[in-house]
N, C-alpha and C positions, 0 to 999 in steps of 0.2 A: 420138455426133452430136451437133452444137447446133442446133438448130432456127433457122431464119430467120424472128426474131420481125420483127413491123412495125419496133419499135426498135430492130431488130439493124443498125445502122449500118455502111456502106461501112470504118469505121475498124476495127469489130470481126472482118473478114475479112482482115487484115494477118497471117501466120503469127505474128508477135512477141503479139499480142494473142488471139490462138486459143491458143495456148500458155499462155497466163496462166490464161484460163478453165481448159484441161485440166486445171490445176496444182489445180486446187477436187476435181478427181475425184481424182486418184494422179500418179505419176509418167508426164508424155508422153515418147515415144517419136518418133513423124513425125509427120508428114500426109499423106494419099495424095497421088498426083498431080491431080487435078481440083481440089482445096483447093490447094493448093501451087501452080499454075500459072494461079490466081484465075479456073480456070472454075466459076463460080458456079451452085450448081443453088440446093436448097432447105434443104441442110445441109452442114455442113463435118465431115470423118469425121478423127478424130485415133486411133494407135494409144496405149493408155495401158499401163501395168502395173501393176496393182492387186490388193488383197488380195478375192480373192471369197468367202471366209468368212462377213463380213459382209453383211449386205443391199446392193443397189448402188443407188445412188441413182436418182431419175429424172427428177430437177432438179437446177439449180444457180441459186444467185445471182450475180449479175455485178454489181459494184458499180464507179461511178466516181464522183469530185466530183461531187456535186449528182444523180447520176443511177444509178439503180440499177433492175434488172428481173430476171425469173425466167426461164433457158430450159429447155427439155424436153431430156432427156437420153436418148439409145437407147444400149444396150450388143447388139452383134451378134457373130457367130460368137464366142461363148464355148466353150469346152473342155469335157467334161462333167466334173460334180464330186460326187464321192462324197460322199452324205449320212451314212454311216455311219462312214468311217477320214479323211474329211476331205481326200482326196486328189485331184488334177487328173489326167486321163486316163480315166476311168471312173467309171460308175454303179453303184447300190447293187446291181443285178442282175448284175453282174460281179467283185465285192468278194469278195477270197480273203481278206478278216479280216472279213467278215462270218458270223455262225452259220450263216445259214440256206443260205448258199456253201460250206459245208465239206463 
């Protein structure tokens, strides 16, 4: 999600601009209906495909000619990631490869 920053002007609420910003996170897939239909709230919701192994960012720098700002990012609905085998879909307590669970 991209926070509605006081400097987050209406031009940034267009799908093309939101996708451009989301590319800074990783591969964007889609916008939710409220964001796509410009039913503007306090954030834009974008579905992204990203690598969960490195730490996920909590902010992103938005750059335009003569105008830059940082906006906050939150990830929600993340699937469980096992810290032992690094596979998505379970946590370490249910890992069949972890020695404590054998």
